[in-house]
Structures are given as C-alpha cells and as structure tokens.
C-alpha positions in Angstrom: 0.0 0.0 0.0 1.3 3.5 -0.9 2.8 5.5 2.0 0.9 8.6 0.7 -2.4 6.8 1.2 -1.5 5.9 4.8 -0.7 9.6 5.4 -4.2 10.5 4.1 -5.7 7.8 6.4 -3.8 9.4 9.4 -5.1 12.9 8.5 -8.6 11.6 8.2 -8.3 9.8 11.6 -7.0 13.0 13.2 -9.9 15.0 11.8 -12.4 12.3 13.0 -10.9 12.2 16.5 -10.8 15.9 17.0 -14.3 16.7 15.7 -16.4 13.7 16.7 -17.3 14.8 20.2 -17.2 18.6 19.6 -20.5 20.3 18.4 -19.0 21.0 15.0 -19.9 17.9 12.9 -17.2 15.4 12.2 -19.1 14.4 9.0 -18.8 17.8 7.5 -15.1 18.0 8.3 -14.5 14.5 6.9 -16.3 15.3 3.7 -14.3 18.5 3.1 -11.0 17.0 4.1 -11.5 13.9 2.0 -12.4 16.1 -1.0 -9.3 18.2 -0.5 -7.1 15.1 -0.2 -8.7 13.3 -3.1 -9.8 10.6 -0.6 -13.5 10.6 -1.4 -14.4 7.5 -3.3 -16.9 4.9 -2.2 -14.3 3.0 -0.1 -13.3 6.3 1.6 -16.9 6.8 2.7 -16.9 3.4 4.4 -13.6 4.3 5.9 -15.0 7.6 7.3 -17.7 5.7 9.2 -15.5 2.8 10.3 -12.8 4.9 12.0 -15.5 6.3 14.3 -14.9 3.1 16.2 -11.5 4.4 17.2 -13.1 7.4 18.7 -15.5 5.2 20.6 -12.6 3.3 22.2 -11.4 6.6 23.5 -14.8 7.2 25.3 -14.6 3.7 26.7 -11.1 4.4 28.0 -12.0 7.7 29.6 -15.1 6.3 31.2 -13.8 2.8 31.8 -14.5 2.9 35.6 -18.1 4.0 35.1 -18.7 1.4 32.4 -17.0 -1.4 34.4 -18.9 -0.6 37.6 -22.2 -0.5 35.7 -21.6 -3.9 34.1 -20.5 -5.5 37.4 -23.6 -4.0 39.3 -26.1 -4.6 36.5 -27.6 -7.9 37.9 -28.3 -6.4 41.4 -28.3 -2.6 41.5 -31.2 -0.5 40.3 -29.1 2.5 39.5 -26.9 0.5 37.2 -29.9 -1.1 35.5 -31.5 2.3 35.0 -28.3 3.8 33.5 -27.9 0.9 31.1 -31.6 1.1 30.2 -31.4 4.8 29.5 -28.4 4.4 27.2 -30.4 1.7 25.3 -33.5 3.8 25.1 -31.5 6.8 23.9 -29.9 4.7 21.2 -33.0 3.1 19.8 -34.5 6.1 17.9 -31.3 6.6 15.9 -31.0 2.9 15.3 -34.5 2.5 13.9 -34.4 5.7 11.9 -30.9 5.0 10.6 -32.1 1.7 9.1 -35.0 3.4 7.5 -33.3 6.4 5.9 -29.6 5.3 5.5 -29.8 5.2 1.7 -31.8 8.4 1.4 -29.3 10.3 3.5 -26.3 8.9 1.7 -27.8 9.6 -1.8 -29.4 13.0 -1.3 -28.0 14.9 1.7 -24.3 14.7 1.2 -24.0 18.0 -0.7 -22.7 21.5 0.0 -26.0 23.4 0.5 -27.2 20.8 3.1 -23.9 20.6 5.0 -23.3 24.4 5.0 -26.9 25.0 5.9 -26.8 22.6 8.8 -23.6 24.1 10.1 -25.0 27.7 10.0 -28.5 26.9 11.4 -26.9 24.8 14.1 -24.6 27.7 15.0 -27.6 30.0 15.5 -29.3 27.4 17.7 -26.2 27.2 19.9 -26.0 31.0 20.2 -29.7 31.1 21.1 -29.5 28.4 23.7 -26.3 29.9 25.2 -27.6 33.5 25.4 -31.2 32.7 26.7 -31.9 32.9 30.4 -31.3 29.4 31.9 -33.1 28.0 34.9 -31.2 25.8 37.2 -30.9 22.4 35.5 -33.2 19.8 37.0 -30.6 17.0 36.1 -27.1 17.5 37.3 -25.7 14.0 36.7 -26.5 11.3 34.1 -27.6 8.9 36.9 -30.5 11.3 37.6 -32.0 10.9 34.2 -35.3 9.1 33.7 -36.1 6.8 30.7 -38.3 9.6 29.3 -35.3 12.0 29.5 -33.2 9.4 27.7 -35.8 8.9 25.0 -36.1 12.7 24.4 -32.3 13.1 24.0 -32.3 10.0 21.8 -34.9 11.6 19.5 -32.9 14.8 19.3 -29.8 12.7 18.4 -31.5 11.7 15.2 -31.0 15.3 13.9 -27.3 14.5 13.8 -28.0 12.2 10.8 -28.2 15.4 8.7 -24.7 16.0 7.5 -23.2 19.1 9.1 -25.6 19.0 12.1 -23.3 17.2 14.5 -24.5 14.3 16.5 -22.7 15.5 19.6 -24.0 19.0 19.1 -27.6 17.9 18.8 -27.4 15.7 21.9 -25.6 18.2 24.1 -27.5 21.3 23.1 -30.8 19.3 23.0 -30.0 17.8 26.4 -29.4 21.3 27.9 -32.8 22.5 26.5 -34.4 19.4 28.1 -33.1 20.3 31.5 -29.8 18.6 31.7 -26.7 20.4 33.0 -23.9 21.1 30.6 -21.9 18.3 32.2 -24.7 15.7 32.2 -25.7 16.5 28.6 -22.1 16.2 27.5 -21.4 12.9 29.3 -24.7 11.3 28.1 -23.8 12.3 24.6 -20.5 10.4 25.1 -22.3 7.3 26.4 -24.9 7.4 23.6 -22.0 7.5 21.1 -20.8 4.1 22.1 -23.7 2.0 20.7 -24.7 4.6 18.0 -21.3 4.8 16.3 -20.3 1.2 16.8 -23.7 0.2 15.2 -23.2 2.7 12.3 -19.7 1.4 11.7 -20.7 -2.3 11.7 -23.7 -1.7 9.5 -21.7 0.3 7.0 -18.9 -2.3 6.8 -21.5 -5.0 6.3 -23.4 -3.1 3.6 -20.3 -2.1 1.7 -18.3 -5.3 2.3 -17.9 -6.0 -1.4 -15.7 -2.8 -1.7 -13.2 -4.1 0.9 -10.4 -6.5 1.0 -7.6 -7.7 3.4 -5.2 -5.3 1.7 -7.2 -2.4 3.2 -6.3 -3.5 6.8 -3.3 -1.1 7.1 -5.4 1.8 5.9 -8.2 1.2 8.3 -5.7 0.4 11.1 -3.9 3.7 10.8 -7.2 5.6 10.7 -8.5 3.8 13.8 -5.3 4.3 15.9 -5.0 8.0 15.0 -8.7 8.5 15.6 -8.5 6.9 19.0 -5.5 8.9 20.2 -6.8 12.3 19.0 -10.3 11.6 20.4 -8.9 10.6 23.8 -7.0 13.9 23.9 -10.1 15.8 22.7 -12.5 14.3 25.3 -10.2 15.0 28.2 -9.8 18.6 27.0 -13.6 19.1 26.4 -14.5 17.9 29.9 -12.2 20.6 31.3 -13.4 23.2 28.9 -17.1 22.8 29.7 -16.5 23.4 33.4 -15.7 27.1 32.7 -16.8 27.9 29.1 -19.9 28.0 27.0 -20.2 26.6 23.4 -20.5 30.1 21.8 -17.0 29.9 20.3 -18.0 26.7 18.5 -21.1 28.4 17.1 -19.0 31.1 15.4 -16.6 28.5 14.1 -19.6 26.6 12.6 -20.7 29.8 10.7 -17.2 30.3 9.4 -16.9 26.6 8.3 -20.3 26.7 6.7 -19.2 29.6 4.6 -16.0 27.8 3.7 -18.0 24.8 2.5 -20.2 27.0 0.3 -17.1 28.8 -1.1 -15.3 25.6 -2.0 -18.4 24.4 -3.9 -19.1 27.7 -5.6 -15.5 28.2 -6.8 -15.2 24.6 -7.8 -11.9 24.3 -5.8 -13.4 21.1 -4.3 -15.5 18.5 -6.0 -18.3 17.3 -3.8 -19.4 13.8 -4.7 -22.3 12.0 -3.0 
C-alpha cells in the first residue's frame, strides 16, 4: 500500500478524533478533508464511518471505571440497571431511523448546501441556547435521568444524521434544552455515542463489504489508531473546557466553516461527490 495513502488515512483519523465529540460535525469536516485530499471514493466513505470506532474506544477508556462498575452491578443494583436502560432507550431512535433512511441520507443529503446550511443553522441554535436565560438544570448528573429524558435526548440525536448538524452538538444542546446540566448533557452524549457509532460502523462495513479486501487493513488500522489517540485527547480537553466555558465559540466556528463549504463548492476548488 502506498505510503501517501496511509498519510491520508492518518489525517482523516486525526480529523475524526478531533471533531467527533465537539459540536462542530465530524461528518462535515471529513467530507471536506476527504475532497481536498482526493480521498472521497466509495471506499473512503466506508472508511469515514468505520474509523469512528477508534473514537469510541477513547470514550470507553475515559469512562472505563463507570462502564466497568455498571456492568458489574447490573444484575443487582437498580441505579446501574436504569443507567444501562437509559443508554439503550436513547440509542433506539437513531438505530431505527438509521435503518429506514440510510440510503436516502447517503444519496441526497451529502452536498454543500445541506452541509453548510446545517452548520450555520446549528450555529444560531447554539447561540440562542447559550444566550437565553437558563433555569437551574433539573438534572445535574447522568444517573439522575429518567427513561423519558433518555428517549427525548435520543430523538434529538436523530437530527445528527443530517450531514453538518453534529450528533454530539444535537445531543448536548438538545439535552441542555431538556433540563440537563452542561456536564450531564455532554457525558450522556458520550455514552450514547458508544452503541450509536459502533452500530453505524458495523452496519456500514456490512453493507459495503464488497468494496473491501484484506489489503485495506493497514489503511483502516492507521485511521482507527489516530482517531483513538486524537479523540482521547479531545474528550479530556472538552471535559475541562465545559467546566468554565460555553459553546459560543463553537457556534462562530460553525458559521465560518459553513461559509468555507459554500465557497469551495461555488468556486469549484473542491468537487463534492455524493
């Protein structure tokens, strides 16, 4: 395999890891980066989804104690059972809707107007949420969530299927609107990512298995490792960041990036292929 192709895989893994858990849409960044690198054929689209698994391993590592304690206590403790149930309930809407609209999204929504529009609209939603008067959150920790809270956040997560929206942005900002603290909304977004992104990766690999071969292992391996390392660093940074900062800066970045997407499409400097 060409060394240059492995470098491209590393760059894509870096972009995935740094953007997956921030409210700025990893999908939009991967589309543009892949187009700039000439790494945007059908196999590359499978690669983009598959390397999300590396980012999920980073979540598992950061929250290993919580995950381990939950699994151990699951047979006997109601709190562990409720937490696991909440993650499952939150995951189901995206799982069901994803199976129903996967092809439609892939064929019709991966284009500059949709991606740029989602970036910019999402930015104004973040600005509105951050600037509006906020009551004291009724849920401070993820363990305080009810199954209904989890279902509501799970339904909001479905908005993240629109390229450029950001799954993490939808769940975090949506969670805050539903009464979760910034910390609880962010952490539940991380936990929801585990089944959601692993499921999306496995489903994509299965659907497009005819495109892949054993010779692709180094390519996917590099992307997964770089995605894991960069996501681990990003998650640790984000958890510190949210303790003292709002998401307003990300909103302005989204507006700028949305304009960049439109500019690349309008000038023809980047070819966007569905």
